[in-house]
N, C-alpha and C positions, 0 to 999 in steps of 0.2 A: 479361662481366657480364652475364649474365643482364639477358632483357629482361622485371623482370612490369611490377604491377598498378602501379608507384610511378612506372616509370621512364615522360619524357612522349617520348621520341623518335619514339614513332608517330604521334605525331598527323599523319606527308600518309595514311600509313596512312587512316586514320581519312576521314581526309577519300576519300579511295578507298573508304574500305568504306561514306560516307554517298552518292553517285556511287552507288555499287553499287545501294542503296537503292528509288534513285530512278527508273533507268536501268530493273531486271528488276523484274518484279513478280516471283521468288520463284526460286530458288536451282536452278528446272528451267530457265530462260529463260537465265539471264546460265550456267547450268553449257551448254547449246545455243548461244548465244553463242563461250561459250572454244571448246567442238567446232571448232564453225566456221571455227577462227581459226590452228590448231592448241596451245590452249593447254589443258593436263590437265584431264576433266571434272573427275576428284577434286580437285586442286588448289584446280578453281574455288568447288570448293563450299563447301571450307575457307575460302576466302575469302571469300565469301560471308559463313557464318555468324562468321566473325570478326572482323567487320569491316572490313574489309580487311588484317587485321595478317598481314604474308608475310612471308617475303625479299626481298634487293633483286633479283635475276633474277626473278621471278614476278611483283615488282610493275614492273619495266622492259616484262615481256609485257606485263603485260594495257593498262598506258597508254599505252603506244606500238600496241597494239591497238586502244582508245577514240580513242583523240585522231587513229589514223594519223598516230604521228609518223615520219618517215623523216627517214635521215641527212641527207637534203640541205634539208631541215624546219628540224633541231635547230641541224644548223647555220647556218644564215639568220639562228636566235631569238640565239646565241648573240654571231653577229657581230654583231648589233645592240644586244645588247647591250652588249659593246664598246668601242662606237662614238659608245656615248648620252653627249654632254657633260655634265663634273661642273654639277655645285648648285652653284651659286654660291651663298659666305656666309651673302648676306642671305634666300637661298631658303628655304638650314637651318632661317635663325633665324623668316622667317617661319612655317614649317611645323613647329615649337616650341612654336609656340601655341598653349595648347590651349581655346582658346575659336571663338566663331560668327564665320562670317567678318564680322558687321556688326561683332562689337564687334574683332574685328582690323583692316577695315574704320577704326575709331574710332580705335584706337589710329595708325594710318599717317597719320590725318590732324592729331594732337594729334604724334605724331614729325616731321612735317613740317615744321608751321608752329611748335615750335620755333625747327626747326633753321631754319627764314626768320629768325623772332625774332636769334639769336643775332647768324646772318650781317649784317642788320640792323645789333645792336649791334657787332661790329666795325669795320664799313667807316662810322663816326663815328667 
């Protein structure tokens, strides 16, 4: 499938493009950086001017060099993600409420009070 303007699969590349524009003053600076890291300068110029749009391999080269990502660092991050304890259902519900923290706190207090009232009625 061709990736046209309507294709939204380039959103991560657009983040890269925005980062490149912020990090480098112009394409010349981006090209010099790329050349010093073994990335083809012409390719980097294209990526810079195309707002981060590039293929997977070029994207990988740029990202690993920009953020100094090594296989060890990547393996460590992947391990940490796999070991994260699952989020409880109550936390998922809490996170799904589209309201300010103050409103969420009020809702929690109301729910707690309701629970206490129901519990006291059952005990009688």
